[in-house]
mmCIF file of the protein (N, C-alpha, C, O) and its ligand, coordinates in Angstrom:
data_MODEL
# 
_entry.id   MODEL 
# 
loop_
_entity.id 
_entity.type 
_entity.pdbx_number_of_molecules 
1 polymer     1 
2 non-polymer 1 
# 
_entity_poly.entity_id                      1 
_entity_poly.type                           'polypeptide(L)' 
_entity_poly.nstd_linkage                   no 
_entity_poly.nstd_monomer                   no 
_entity_poly.pdbx_seq_one_letter_code       MKVNCPECKNDIDTSAHSSLSEKQIIECDKCGITLEITGIEGDRVETEIVDEGK 
_entity_poly.pdbx_seq_one_letter_code_can   MKVNCPECKNDIDTSAHSSLSEKQIIECDKCGITLEITGIEGDRVETEIVDEGK 
_entity_poly.pdbx_strand_id                 A 
# 
loop_
_entity_poly_seq.entity_id 
_entity_poly_seq.num 
_entity_poly_seq.mon_id 
_entity_poly_seq.hetero 
1 1  MET n 
1 2  LYS n 
1 3  VAL n 
1 4  ASN n 
1 5  CYS n 
1 6  PRO n 
1 7  GLU n 
1 8  CYS n 
1 9  LYS n 
1 10 ASN n 
1 11 ASP n 
1 12 ILE n 
1 13 ASP n 
1 14 THR n 
1 15 SER n 
1 16 ALA n 
1 17 HIS n 
1 18 SER n 
1 19 SER n 
1 20 LEU n 
1 21 SER n 
1 22 GLU n 
1 23 LYS n 
1 24 GLN n 
1 25 ILE n 
1 26 ILE n 
1 27 GLU n 
1 28 CYS n 
1 29 ASP n 
1 30 LYS n 
1 31 CYS n 
1 32 GLY n 
1 33 ILE n 
1 34 THR n 
1 35 LEU n 
1 36 GLU n 
1 37 ILE n 
1 38 THR n 
1 39 GLY n 
1 40 ILE n 
1 41 GLU n 
1 42 GLY n 
1 43 ASP n 
1 44 ARG n 
1 45 VAL n 
1 46 GLU n 
1 47 THR n 
1 48 GLU n 
1 49 ILE n 
1 50 VAL n 
1 51 ASP n 
1 52 GLU n 
1 53 GLY n 
1 54 LYS n 
# 
loop_
_struct_asym.id 
_struct_asym.entity_id 
A 1 
B 2 
# 
loop_
_chem_comp.id 
_chem_comp.type 
_chem_comp.mon_nstd_flag 
ALA 'L-peptide linking' y 
ARG 'L-peptide linking' y 
ASN 'L-peptide linking' y 
ASP 'L-peptide linking' y 
CYS 'L-peptide linking' y 
GLN 'L-peptide linking' y 
GLU 'L-peptide linking' y 
GLY 'peptide linking'   y 
HIS 'L-peptide linking' y 
ILE 'L-peptide linking' y 
LEU 'L-peptide linking' y 
LYS 'L-peptide linking' y 
MET 'L-peptide linking' y 
PRO 'L-peptide linking' y 
SER 'L-peptide linking' y 
THR 'L-peptide linking' y 
VAL 'L-peptide linking' y 
ZN  non-polymer         . 
# 
_pdbx_entity_nonpoly.entity_id   2 
_pdbx_entity_nonpoly.name        ? 
_pdbx_entity_nonpoly.comp_id     ZN 
# 
_pdbx_nonpoly_scheme.asym_id         B 
_pdbx_nonpoly_scheme.entity_id       2 
_pdbx_nonpoly_scheme.mon_id          ZN 
_pdbx_nonpoly_scheme.ndb_seq_num     1 
_pdbx_nonpoly_scheme.pdb_seq_num     101 
_pdbx_nonpoly_scheme.auth_seq_num    101 
_pdbx_nonpoly_scheme.pdb_mon_id      ZN 
_pdbx_nonpoly_scheme.auth_mon_id     ZN 
_pdbx_nonpoly_scheme.pdb_strand_id   A 
_pdbx_nonpoly_scheme.pdb_ins_code    . 
# 
loop_
_atom_site.group_PDB 
_atom_site.id 
_atom_site.type_symbol 
_atom_site.label_atom_id 
_atom_site.label_alt_id 
_atom_site.label_comp_id 
_atom_site.label_asym_id 
_atom_site.label_entity_id 
_atom_site.label_seq_id 
_atom_site.pdbx_PDB_ins_code 
_atom_site.Cartn_x 
_atom_site.Cartn_y 
_atom_site.Cartn_z 
_atom_site.occupancy 
_atom_site.B_iso_or_equiv 
_atom_site.pdbx_formal_charge 
_atom_site.auth_seq_id 
_atom_site.auth_comp_id 
_atom_site.auth_asym_id 
_atom_site.auth_atom_id 
_atom_site.pdbx_PDB_model_num 
ATOM   1   N  N  . MET A 1 1  ? 38.828 -25.176 -13.770 1.00 0.00 ? 1   MET A N  1 
ATOM   2   C  CA . MET A 1 1  ? 39.092 -23.750 -13.953 1.00 0.00 ? 1   MET A CA 1 
ATOM   3   C  C  . MET A 1 1  ? 38.884 -23.008 -12.641 1.00 0.00 ? 1   MET A C  1 
ATOM   4   O  O  . MET A 1 1  ? 37.927 -23.286 -11.917 1.00 0.00 ? 1   MET A O  1 
ATOM   5   N  N  . LYS A 1 2  ? 39.741 -22.095 -12.337 1.00 0.00 ? 2   LYS A N  1 
ATOM   6   C  CA . LYS A 1 2  ? 39.681 -21.380 -11.064 1.00 0.00 ? 2   LYS A CA 1 
ATOM   7   C  C  . LYS A 1 2  ? 39.237 -19.940 -11.279 1.00 0.00 ? 2   LYS A C  1 
ATOM   8   O  O  . LYS A 1 2  ? 39.703 -19.246 -12.183 1.00 0.00 ? 2   LYS A O  1 
ATOM   9   N  N  . VAL A 1 3  ? 38.335 -19.525 -10.428 1.00 0.00 ? 3   VAL A N  1 
ATOM   10  C  CA . VAL A 1 3  ? 37.920 -18.127 -10.433 1.00 0.00 ? 3   VAL A CA 1 
ATOM   11  C  C  . VAL A 1 3  ? 38.257 -17.546 -9.070  1.00 0.00 ? 3   VAL A C  1 
ATOM   12  O  O  . VAL A 1 3  ? 37.816 -18.052 -8.038  1.00 0.00 ? 3   VAL A O  1 
ATOM   13  N  N  . ASN A 1 4  ? 39.035 -16.487 -9.079  1.00 0.00 ? 4   ASN A N  1 
ATOM   14  C  CA . ASN A 1 4  ? 39.419 -15.866 -7.825  1.00 0.00 ? 4   ASN A CA 1 
ATOM   15  C  C  . ASN A 1 4  ? 38.518 -14.671 -7.546  1.00 0.00 ? 4   ASN A C  1 
ATOM   16  O  O  . ASN A 1 4  ? 38.381 -13.767 -8.370  1.00 0.00 ? 4   ASN A O  1 
ATOM   17  N  N  . CYS A 1 5  ? 37.914 -14.689 -6.374  1.00 0.00 ? 5   CYS A N  1 
ATOM   18  C  CA . CYS A 1 5  ? 37.017 -13.605 -5.995  1.00 0.00 ? 5   CYS A CA 1 
ATOM   19  C  C  . CYS A 1 5  ? 37.813 -12.324 -5.781  1.00 0.00 ? 5   CYS A C  1 
ATOM   20  O  O  . CYS A 1 5  ? 38.749 -12.315 -4.982  1.00 0.00 ? 5   CYS A O  1 
ATOM   21  N  N  . PRO A 1 6  ? 37.464 -11.238 -6.478  1.00 0.00 ? 6   PRO A N  1 
ATOM   22  C  CA . PRO A 1 6  ? 38.207 -9.976  -6.309  1.00 0.00 ? 6   PRO A CA 1 
ATOM   23  C  C  . PRO A 1 6  ? 37.961 -9.327  -4.957  1.00 0.00 ? 6   PRO A C  1 
ATOM   24  O  O  . PRO A 1 6  ? 38.705 -8.439  -4.544  1.00 0.00 ? 6   PRO A O  1 
ATOM   25  N  N  . GLU A 1 7  ? 36.939 -9.762  -4.285  1.00 0.00 ? 7   GLU A N  1 
ATOM   26  C  CA . GLU A 1 7  ? 36.571 -9.151  -3.004  1.00 0.00 ? 7   GLU A CA 1 
ATOM   27  C  C  . GLU A 1 7  ? 37.278 -9.814  -1.823  1.00 0.00 ? 7   GLU A C  1 
ATOM   28  O  O  . GLU A 1 7  ? 37.897 -9.131  -1.007  1.00 0.00 ? 7   GLU A O  1 
ATOM   29  N  N  . CYS A 1 8  ? 37.187 -11.133 -1.730  1.00 0.00 ? 8   CYS A N  1 
ATOM   30  C  CA . CYS A 1 8  ? 37.732 -11.808 -0.548  1.00 0.00 ? 8   CYS A CA 1 
ATOM   31  C  C  . CYS A 1 8  ? 38.871 -12.764 -0.902  1.00 0.00 ? 8   CYS A C  1 
ATOM   32  O  O  . CYS A 1 8  ? 39.391 -13.470 -0.039  1.00 0.00 ? 8   CYS A O  1 
ATOM   33  N  N  . LYS A 1 9  ? 39.252 -12.777 -2.181  1.00 0.00 ? 9   LYS A N  1 
ATOM   34  C  CA . LYS A 1 9  ? 40.372 -13.609 -2.650  1.00 0.00 ? 9   LYS A CA 1 
ATOM   35  C  C  . LYS A 1 9  ? 40.108 -15.096 -2.498  1.00 0.00 ? 9   LYS A C  1 
ATOM   36  O  O  . LYS A 1 9  ? 41.035 -15.903 -2.544  1.00 0.00 ? 9   LYS A O  1 
ATOM   37  N  N  . ASN A 1 10 ? 38.859 -15.455 -2.320  1.00 0.00 ? 10  ASN A N  1 
ATOM   38  C  CA . ASN A 1 10 ? 38.491 -16.858 -2.229  1.00 0.00 ? 10  ASN A CA 1 
ATOM   39  C  C  . ASN A 1 10 ? 38.550 -17.500 -3.614  1.00 0.00 ? 10  ASN A C  1 
ATOM   40  O  O  . ASN A 1 10 ? 38.181 -16.879 -4.611  1.00 0.00 ? 10  ASN A O  1 
ATOM   41  N  N  . ASP A 1 11 ? 39.009 -18.727 -3.664  1.00 0.00 ? 11  ASP A N  1 
ATOM   42  C  CA . ASP A 1 11 ? 38.939 -19.470 -4.915  1.00 0.00 ? 11  ASP A CA 1 
ATOM   43  C  C  . ASP A 1 11 ? 37.537 -20.042 -5.027  1.00 0.00 ? 11  ASP A C  1 
ATOM   44  O  O  . ASP A 1 11 ? 37.173 -20.966 -4.300  1.00 0.00 ? 11  ASP A O  1 
ATOM   45  N  N  . ILE A 1 12 ? 36.764 -19.494 -5.929  1.00 0.00 ? 12  ILE A N  1 
ATOM   46  C  CA . ILE A 1 12 ? 35.368 -19.892 -6.056  1.00 0.00 ? 12  ILE A CA 1 
ATOM   47  C  C  . ILE A 1 12 ? 35.291 -21.275 -6.687  1.00 0.00 ? 12  ILE A C  1 
ATOM   48  O  O  . ILE A 1 12 ? 35.915 -21.552 -7.711  1.00 0.00 ? 12  ILE A O  1 
ATOM   49  N  N  . ASP A 1 13 ? 34.515 -22.125 -6.053  1.00 0.00 ? 13  ASP A N  1 
ATOM   50  C  CA . ASP A 1 13 ? 34.344 -23.478 -6.557  1.00 0.00 ? 13  ASP A CA 1 
ATOM   51  C  C  . ASP A 1 13 ? 33.411 -23.456 -7.765  1.00 0.00 ? 13  ASP A C  1 
ATOM   52  O  O  . ASP A 1 13 ? 32.225 -23.152 -7.636  1.00 0.00 ? 13  ASP A O  1 
ATOM   53  N  N  . THR A 1 14 ? 33.941 -23.774 -8.915  1.00 0.00 ? 14  THR A N  1 
ATOM   54  C  CA . THR A 1 14 ? 33.148 -23.713 -10.139 1.00 0.00 ? 14  THR A CA 1 
ATOM   55  C  C  . THR A 1 14 ? 32.729 -25.104 -10.600 1.00 0.00 ? 14  THR A C  1 
ATOM   56  O  O  . THR A 1 14 ? 32.249 -25.274 -11.721 1.00 0.00 ? 14  THR A O  1 
ATOM   57  N  N  . SER A 1 15 ? 32.912 -26.095 -9.733  1.00 0.00 ? 15  SER A N  1 
ATOM   58  C  CA . SER A 1 15 ? 32.604 -27.465 -10.141 1.00 0.00 ? 15  SER A CA 1 
ATOM   59  C  C  . SER A 1 15 ? 31.103 -27.675 -10.340 1.00 0.00 ? 15  SER A C  1 
ATOM   60  O  O  . SER A 1 15 ? 30.685 -28.641 -10.979 1.00 0.00 ? 15  SER A O  1 
ATOM   61  N  N  . ALA A 1 16 ? 30.289 -26.758 -9.784  1.00 0.00 ? 16  ALA A N  1 
ATOM   62  C  CA . ALA A 1 16 ? 28.846 -26.857 -9.977  1.00 0.00 ? 16  ALA A CA 1 
ATOM   63  C  C  . ALA A 1 16 ? 28.461 -26.515 -11.408 1.00 0.00 ? 16  ALA A C  1 
ATOM   64  O  O  . ALA A 1 16 ? 27.385 -26.879 -11.884 1.00 0.00 ? 16  ALA A O  1 
ATOM   65  N  N  . HIS A 1 17 ? 29.356 -25.813 -12.079 1.00 0.00 ? 17  HIS A N  1 
ATOM   66  C  CA . HIS A 1 17 ? 29.095 -25.450 -13.476 1.00 0.00 ? 17  HIS A CA 1 
ATOM   67  C  C  . HIS A 1 17 ? 29.887 -26.393 -14.372 1.00 0.00 ? 17  HIS A C  1 
ATOM   68  O  O  . HIS A 1 17 ? 31.094 -26.565 -14.200 1.00 0.00 ? 17  HIS A O  1 
ATOM   69  N  N  . SER A 1 18 ? 29.203 -26.994 -15.319 1.00 0.00 ? 18  SER A N  1 
ATOM   70  C  CA . SER A 1 18 ? 29.884 -27.934 -16.204 1.00 0.00 ? 18  SER A CA 1 
ATOM   71  C  C  . SER A 1 18 ? 30.907 -27.210 -17.074 1.00 0.00 ? 18  SER A C  1 
ATOM   72  O  O  . SER A 1 18 ? 31.958 -27.754 -17.411 1.00 0.00 ? 18  SER A O  1 
ATOM   73  N  N  . SER A 1 19 ? 30.577 -25.985 -17.424 1.00 0.00 ? 19  SER A N  1 
ATOM   74  C  CA . SER A 1 19 ? 31.526 -25.184 -18.183 1.00 0.00 ? 19  SER A CA 1 
ATOM   75  C  C  . SER A 1 19 ? 31.298 -23.720 -17.865 1.00 0.00 ? 19  SER A C  1 
ATOM   76  O  O  . SER A 1 19 ? 30.217 -23.325 -17.428 1.00 0.00 ? 19  SER A O  1 
ATOM   77  N  N  . LEU A 1 20 ? 32.317 -22.929 -18.086 1.00 0.00 ? 20  LEU A N  1 
ATOM   78  C  CA . LEU A 1 20 ? 32.208 -21.497 -17.851 1.00 0.00 ? 20  LEU A CA 1 
ATOM   79  C  C  . LEU A 1 20 ? 32.276 -20.771 -19.178 1.00 0.00 ? 20  LEU A C  1 
ATOM   80  O  O  . LEU A 1 20 ? 33.051 -21.122 -20.068 1.00 0.00 ? 20  LEU A O  1 
ATOM   81  N  N  . SER A 1 21 ? 31.442 -19.747 -19.285 1.00 0.00 ? 21  SER A N  1 
ATOM   82  C  CA . SER A 1 21 ? 31.471 -18.978 -20.509 1.00 0.00 ? 21  SER A CA 1 
ATOM   83  C  C  . SER A 1 21 ? 31.304 -17.499 -20.180 1.00 0.00 ? 21  SER A C  1 
ATOM   84  O  O  . SER A 1 21 ? 30.882 -17.131 -19.083 1.00 0.00 ? 21  SER A O  1 
ATOM   85  N  N  . GLU A 1 22 ? 31.639 -16.677 -21.136 1.00 0.00 ? 22  GLU A N  1 
ATOM   86  C  CA . GLU A 1 22 ? 31.479 -15.242 -20.951 1.00 0.00 ? 22  GLU A CA 1 
ATOM   87  C  C  . GLU A 1 22 ? 30.036 -14.888 -20.686 1.00 0.00 ? 22  GLU A C  1 
ATOM   88  O  O  . GLU A 1 22 ? 29.118 -15.540 -21.182 1.00 0.00 ? 22  GLU A O  1 
ATOM   89  N  N  . LYS A 1 23 ? 29.848 -13.856 -19.903 1.00 0.00 ? 23  LYS A N  1 
ATOM   90  C  CA . LYS A 1 23 ? 28.519 -13.350 -19.530 1.00 0.00 ? 23  LYS A CA 1 
ATOM   91  C  C  . LYS A 1 23 ? 27.828 -14.225 -18.489 1.00 0.00 ? 23  LYS A C  1 
ATOM   92  O  O  . LYS A 1 23 ? 26.714 -13.928 -18.057 1.00 0.00 ? 23  LYS A O  1 
ATOM   93  N  N  . GLN A 1 24 ? 28.490 -15.296 -18.093 1.00 0.00 ? 24  GLN A N  1 
ATOM   94  C  CA . GLN A 1 24 ? 27.897 -16.158 -17.085 1.00 0.00 ? 24  GLN A CA 1 
ATOM   95  C  C  . GLN A 1 24 ? 27.993 -15.506 -15.713 1.00 0.00 ? 24  GLN A C  1 
ATOM   96  O  O  . GLN A 1 24 ? 28.986 -14.858 -15.383 1.00 0.00 ? 24  GLN A O  1 
ATOM   97  N  N  . ILE A 1 25 ? 26.957 -15.690 -14.934 1.00 0.00 ? 25  ILE A N  1 
ATOM   98  C  CA . ILE A 1 25 ? 26.915 -15.112 -13.599 1.00 0.00 ? 25  ILE A CA 1 
ATOM   99  C  C  . ILE A 1 25 ? 27.250 -16.196 -12.573 1.00 0.00 ? 25  ILE A C  1 
ATOM   100 O  O  . ILE A 1 25 ? 26.629 -17.258 -12.540 1.00 0.00 ? 25  ILE A O  1 
ATOM   101 N  N  . ILE A 1 26 ? 28.224 -15.909 -11.757 1.00 0.00 ? 26  ILE A N  1 
ATOM   102 C  CA . ILE A 1 26 ? 28.574 -16.844 -10.686 1.00 0.00 ? 26  ILE A CA 1 
ATOM   103 C  C  . ILE A 1 26 ? 28.581 -16.093 -9.362  1.00 0.00 ? 26  ILE A C  1 
ATOM   104 O  O  . ILE A 1 26 ? 28.670 -14.866 -9.321  1.00 0.00 ? 26  ILE A O  1 
ATOM   105 N  N  . GLU A 1 27 ? 28.486 -16.850 -8.295  1.00 0.00 ? 27  GLU A N  1 
ATOM   106 C  CA . GLU A 1 27 ? 28.434 -16.243 -6.976  1.00 0.00 ? 27  GLU A CA 1 
ATOM   107 C  C  . GLU A 1 27 ? 29.553 -16.789 -6.116  1.00 0.00 ? 27  GLU A C  1 
ATOM   108 O  O  . GLU A 1 27 ? 29.827 -17.989 -6.119  1.00 0.00 ? 27  GLU A O  1 
ATOM   109 N  N  . CYS A 1 28 ? 30.195 -15.904 -5.381  1.00 0.00 ? 28  CYS A N  1 
ATOM   110 C  CA . CYS A 1 28 ? 31.213 -16.342 -4.433  1.00 0.00 ? 28  CYS A CA 1 
ATOM   111 C  C  . CYS A 1 28 ? 30.512 -16.972 -3.240  1.00 0.00 ? 28  CYS A C  1 
ATOM   112 O  O  . CYS A 1 28 ? 29.661 -16.347 -2.607  1.00 0.00 ? 28  CYS A O  1 
ATOM   113 N  N  . ASP A 1 29 ? 30.872 -18.203 -2.939  1.00 0.00 ? 29  ASP A N  1 
ATOM   114 C  CA . ASP A 1 29 ? 30.202 -18.900 -1.828  1.00 0.00 ? 29  ASP A CA 1 
ATOM   115 C  C  . ASP A 1 29 ? 30.687 -18.394 -0.472  1.00 0.00 ? 29  ASP A C  1 
ATOM   116 O  O  . ASP A 1 29 ? 30.112 -18.741 0.559   1.00 0.00 ? 29  ASP A O  1 
ATOM   117 N  N  . LYS A 1 30 ? 31.721 -17.593 -0.467  1.00 0.00 ? 30  LYS A N  1 
ATOM   118 C  CA . LYS A 1 30 ? 32.275 -17.116 0.794   1.00 0.00 ? 30  LYS A CA 1 
ATOM   119 C  C  . LYS A 1 30 ? 31.708 -15.753 1.209   1.00 0.00 ? 30  LYS A C  1 
ATOM   120 O  O  . LYS A 1 30 ? 31.267 -15.583 2.345   1.00 0.00 ? 30  LYS A O  1 
ATOM   121 N  N  . CYS A 1 31 ? 31.720 -14.788 0.290   1.00 0.00 ? 31  CYS A N  1 
ATOM   122 C  CA . CYS A 1 31 ? 31.256 -13.452 0.650   1.00 0.00 ? 31  CYS A CA 1 
ATOM   123 C  C  . CYS A 1 31 ? 29.925 -13.099 -0.004  1.00 0.00 ? 31  CYS A C  1 
ATOM   124 O  O  . CYS A 1 31 ? 29.359 -12.046 0.289   1.00 0.00 ? 31  CYS A O  1 
ATOM   125 N  N  . GLY A 1 32 ? 29.417 -13.952 -0.878  1.00 0.00 ? 32  GLY A N  1 
ATOM   126 C  CA . GLY A 1 32 ? 28.093 -13.755 -1.452  1.00 0.00 ? 32  GLY A CA 1 
ATOM   127 C  C  . GLY A 1 32 ? 28.029 -12.755 -2.580  1.00 0.00 ? 32  GLY A C  1 
ATOM   128 O  O  . GLY A 1 32 ? 26.946 -12.367 -3.017  1.00 0.00 ? 32  GLY A O  1 
ATOM   129 N  N  . ILE A 1 33 ? 29.186 -12.338 -3.050  1.00 0.00 ? 33  ILE A N  1 
ATOM   130 C  CA . ILE A 1 33 ? 29.232 -11.368 -4.132  1.00 0.00 ? 33  ILE A CA 1 
ATOM   131 C  C  . ILE A 1 33 ? 28.844 -12.044 -5.454  1.00 0.00 ? 33  ILE A C  1 
ATOM   132 O  O  . ILE A 1 33 ? 29.079 -13.235 -5.658  1.00 0.00 ? 33  ILE A O  1 
ATOM   133 N  N  . THR A 1 34 ? 28.252 -11.254 -6.330  1.00 0.00 ? 34  THR A N  1 
ATOM   134 C  CA . THR A 1 34 ? 27.877 -11.788 -7.630  1.00 0.00 ? 34  THR A CA 1 
ATOM   135 C  C  . THR A 1 34 ? 28.837 -11.254 -8.685  1.00 0.00 ? 34  THR A C  1 
ATOM   136 O  O  . THR A 1 34 ? 29.088 -10.053 -8.783  1.00 0.00 ? 34  THR A O  1 
ATOM   137 N  N  . LEU A 1 35 ? 29.362 -12.183 -9.466  1.00 0.00 ? 35  LEU A N  1 
ATOM   138 C  CA . LEU A 1 35 ? 30.349 -11.827 -10.475 1.00 0.00 ? 35  LEU A CA 1 
ATOM   139 C  C  . LEU A 1 35 ? 29.875 -12.246 -11.851 1.00 0.00 ? 35  LEU A C  1 
ATOM   140 O  O  . LEU A 1 35 ? 29.225 -13.276 -12.025 1.00 0.00 ? 35  LEU A O  1 
ATOM   141 N  N  . GLU A 1 36 ? 30.223 -11.411 -12.830 1.00 0.00 ? 36  GLU A N  1 
ATOM   142 C  CA . GLU A 1 36 ? 29.963 -11.791 -14.206 1.00 0.00 ? 36  GLU A CA 1 
ATOM   143 C  C  . GLU A 1 36 ? 31.295 -12.070 -14.874 1.00 0.00 ? 36  GLU A C  1 
ATOM   144 O  O  . GLU A 1 36 ? 32.251 -11.305 -14.750 1.00 0.00 ? 36  GLU A O  1 
ATOM   145 N  N  . ILE A 1 37 ? 31.332 -13.174 -15.576 1.00 0.00 ? 37  ILE A N  1 
ATOM   146 C  CA . ILE A 1 37 ? 32.558 -13.520 -16.291 1.00 0.00 ? 37  ILE A CA 1 
ATOM   147 C  C  . ILE A 1 37 ? 32.661 -12.646 -17.537 1.00 0.00 ? 37  ILE A C  1 
ATOM   148 O  O  . ILE A 1 37 ? 31.780 -12.659 -18.397 1.00 0.00 ? 37  ILE A O  1 
ATOM   149 N  N  . THR A 1 38 ? 33.740 -11.896 -17.617 1.00 0.00 ? 38  THR A N  1 
ATOM   150 C  CA . THR A 1 38 ? 33.899 -10.965 -18.734 1.00 0.00 ? 38  THR A CA 1 
ATOM   151 C  C  . THR A 1 38 ? 34.886 -11.473 -19.770 1.00 0.00 ? 38  THR A C  1 
ATOM   152 O  O  . THR A 1 38 ? 34.964 -10.937 -20.876 1.00 0.00 ? 38  THR A O  1 
ATOM   153 N  N  . GLY A 1 39 ? 35.626 -12.489 -19.421 1.00 0.00 ? 39  GLY A N  1 
ATOM   154 C  CA . GLY A 1 39 ? 36.572 -13.009 -20.393 1.00 0.00 ? 39  GLY A CA 1 
ATOM   155 C  C  . GLY A 1 39 ? 37.261 -14.253 -19.875 1.00 0.00 ? 39  GLY A C  1 
ATOM   156 O  O  . GLY A 1 39 ? 37.493 -14.403 -18.675 1.00 0.00 ? 39  GLY A O  1 
ATOM   157 N  N  . ILE A 1 40 ? 37.578 -15.126 -20.783 1.00 0.00 ? 40  ILE A N  1 
ATOM   158 C  CA . ILE A 1 40 ? 38.292 -16.345 -20.417 1.00 0.00 ? 40  ILE A CA 1 
ATOM   159 C  C  . ILE A 1 40 ? 39.499 -16.478 -21.335 1.00 0.00 ? 40  ILE A C  1 
ATOM   160 O  O  . ILE A 1 40 ? 39.386 -16.440 -22.560 1.00 0.00 ? 40  ILE A O  1 
ATOM   161 N  N  . GLU A 1 41 ? 40.662 -16.635 -20.701 1.00 0.00 ? 41  GLU A N  1 
ATOM   162 C  CA . GLU A 1 41 ? 41.878 -16.791 -21.480 1.00 0.00 ? 41  GLU A CA 1 
ATOM   163 C  C  . GLU A 1 41 ? 42.647 -17.962 -20.918 1.00 0.00 ? 41  GLU A C  1 
ATOM   164 O  O  . GLU A 1 41 ? 43.324 -17.850 -19.897 1.00 0.00 ? 41  GLU A O  1 
ATOM   165 N  N  . GLY A 1 42 ? 42.534 -19.085 -21.597 1.00 0.00 ? 42  GLY A N  1 
ATOM   166 C  CA . GLY A 1 42 ? 43.190 -20.275 -21.099 1.00 0.00 ? 42  GLY A CA 1 
ATOM   167 C  C  . GLY A 1 42 ? 42.626 -20.666 -19.755 1.00 0.00 ? 42  GLY A C  1 
ATOM   168 O  O  . GLY A 1 42 ? 41.445 -20.989 -19.636 1.00 0.00 ? 42  GLY A O  1 
ATOM   169 N  N  . ASP A 1 43 ? 43.475 -20.636 -18.740 1.00 0.00 ? 43  ASP A N  1 
ATOM   170 C  CA . ASP A 1 43 ? 43.046 -21.008 -17.399 1.00 0.00 ? 43  ASP A CA 1 
ATOM   171 C  C  . ASP A 1 43 ? 42.661 -19.796 -16.562 1.00 0.00 ? 43  ASP A C  1 
ATOM   172 O  O  . ASP A 1 43 ? 42.245 -19.923 -15.410 1.00 0.00 ? 43  ASP A O  1 
ATOM   173 N  N  . ARG A 1 44 ? 42.807 -18.618 -17.164 1.00 0.00 ? 44  ARG A N  1 
ATOM   174 C  CA . ARG A 1 44 ? 42.517 -17.396 -16.423 1.00 0.00 ? 44  ARG A CA 1 
ATOM   175 C  C  . ARG A 1 44 ? 41.121 -16.898 -16.732 1.00 0.00 ? 44  ARG A C  1 
ATOM   176 O  O  . ARG A 1 44 ? 40.719 -16.799 -17.891 1.00 0.00 ? 44  ARG A O  1 
ATOM   177 N  N  . VAL A 1 45 ? 40.393 -16.585 -15.676 1.00 0.00 ? 45  VAL A N  1 
ATOM   178 C  CA . VAL A 1 45 ? 39.033 -16.092 -15.841 1.00 0.00 ? 45  VAL A CA 1 
ATOM   179 C  C  . VAL A 1 45 ? 38.945 -14.665 -15.323 1.00 0.00 ? 45  VAL A C  1 
ATOM   180 O  O  . VAL A 1 45 ? 39.268 -14.390 -14.167 1.00 0.00 ? 45  VAL A O  1 
ATOM   181 N  N  . GLU A 1 46 ? 38.506 -13.764 -16.188 1.00 0.00 ? 46  GLU A N  1 
ATOM   182 C  CA . GLU A 1 46 ? 38.324 -12.373 -15.785 1.00 0.00 ? 46  GLU A CA 1 
ATOM   183 C  C  . GLU A 1 46 ? 36.885 -12.184 -15.334 1.00 0.00 ? 46  GLU A C  1 
ATOM   184 O  O  . GLU A 1 46 ? 35.949 -12.657 -15.979 1.00 0.00 ? 46  GLU A O  1 
ATOM   185 N  N  . THR A 1 47 ? 36.724 -11.487 -14.219 1.00 0.00 ? 47  THR A N  1 
ATOM   186 C  CA . THR A 1 47 ? 35.376 -11.272 -13.715 1.00 0.00 ? 47  THR A CA 1 
ATOM   187 C  C  . THR A 1 47 ? 35.149 -9.806  -13.390 1.00 0.00 ? 47  THR A C  1 
ATOM   188 O  O  . THR A 1 47 ? 36.086 -9.027  -13.215 1.00 0.00 ? 47  THR A O  1 
ATOM   189 N  N  . GLU A 1 48 ? 33.878 -9.461  -13.315 1.00 0.00 ? 48  GLU A N  1 
ATOM   190 C  CA . GLU A 1 48 ? 33.491 -8.112  -12.959 1.00 0.00 ? 48  GLU A CA 1 
ATOM   191 C  C  . GLU A 1 48 ? 32.388 -8.221  -11.903 1.00 0.00 ? 48  GLU A C  1 
ATOM   192 O  O  . GLU A 1 48 ? 31.500 -9.067  -12.003 1.00 0.00 ? 48  GLU A O  1 
ATOM   193 N  N  . ILE A 1 49 ? 32.460 -7.367  -10.910 1.00 0.00 ? 49  ILE A N  1 
ATOM   194 C  CA . ILE A 1 49 ? 31.448 -7.398  -9.845  1.00 0.00 ? 49  ILE A CA 1 
ATOM   195 C  C  . ILE A 1 49 ? 30.157 -6.785  -10.361 1.00 0.00 ? 49  ILE A C  1 
ATOM   196 O  O  . ILE A 1 49 ? 30.147 -5.658  -10.857 1.00 0.00 ? 49  ILE A O  1 
ATOM   197 N  N  . VAL A 1 50 ? 29.062 -7.540  -10.242 1.00 0.00 ? 50  VAL A N  1 
ATOM   198 C  CA . VAL A 1 50 ? 27.775 -7.001  -10.657 1.00 0.00 ? 50  VAL A CA 1 
ATOM   199 C  C  . VAL A 1 50 ? 26.872 -6.733  -9.458  1.00 0.00 ? 50  VAL A C  1 
ATOM   200 O  O  . VAL A 1 50 ? 25.934 -5.941  -9.547  1.00 0.00 ? 50  VAL A O  1 
ATOM   201 N  N  . ASP A 1 51 ? 27.152 -7.387  -8.347  1.00 0.00 ? 51  ASP A N  1 
ATOM   202 C  CA . ASP A 1 51 ? 26.350 -7.174  -7.144  1.00 0.00 ? 51  ASP A CA 1 
ATOM   203 C  C  . ASP A 1 51 ? 27.219 -7.396  -5.922  1.00 0.00 ? 51  ASP A C  1 
ATOM   204 O  O  . ASP A 1 51 ? 27.781 -8.476  -5.740  1.00 0.00 ? 51  ASP A O  1 
ATOM   205 N  N  . GLU A 1 52 ? 27.329 -6.380  -5.089  1.00 0.00 ? 52  GLU A N  1 
ATOM   206 C  CA . GLU A 1 52 ? 28.209 -6.473  -3.926  1.00 0.00 ? 52  GLU A CA 1 
ATOM   207 C  C  . GLU A 1 52 ? 27.673 -7.381  -2.819  1.00 0.00 ? 52  GLU A C  1 
ATOM   208 O  O  . GLU A 1 52 ? 28.336 -7.591  -1.804  1.00 0.00 ? 52  GLU A O  1 
ATOM   209 N  N  . GLY A 1 53 ? 26.489 -7.906  -3.019  1.00 0.00 ? 53  GLY A N  1 
ATOM   210 C  CA . GLY A 1 53 ? 25.926 -8.794  -2.004  1.00 0.00 ? 53  GLY A CA 1 
ATOM   211 C  C  . GLY A 1 53 ? 25.354 -8.018  -0.835  1.00 0.00 ? 53  GLY A C  1 
ATOM   212 O  O  . GLY A 1 53 ? 25.005 -6.843  -0.948  1.00 0.00 ? 53  GLY A O  1 
ATOM   213 N  N  . LYS A 1 54 ? 25.269 -8.716  0.301   1.00 0.00 ? 54  LYS A N  1 
ATOM   214 C  CA . LYS A 1 54 ? 24.657 -8.055  1.470   1.00 0.00 ? 54  LYS A CA 1 
ATOM   215 C  C  . LYS A 1 54 ? 25.687 -7.193  2.191   1.00 0.00 ? 54  LYS A C  1 
ATOM   216 O  O  . LYS A 1 54 ? 25.366 -6.559  3.196   1.00 0.00 ? 54  LYS A O  1 
HETATM 217 ZN ZN . ZN  B 2 .  ? 34.252 -13.566 -2.235  1.00 0.00 2 101 ZN  A ZN 1 
# 
C-alpha cells in the first residue's frame, strides 16, 4: 500500500507496518511530517497532517 506525503510528495515506505488502519500515525521519512490515516479505500490511503515536524 502506498501513502503519498501531502507535503513533499514522497512515497512513504509503509513496509515497516504490517498493516495500515484508520487512526494510525505514520511519519514521512523524508520531511519528518506526522500523518494520521483518516481513511483507506482499496489502494488509496487518505491522510491528514497532525504535526508539521521541525
Ligand atoms: Zn514528506
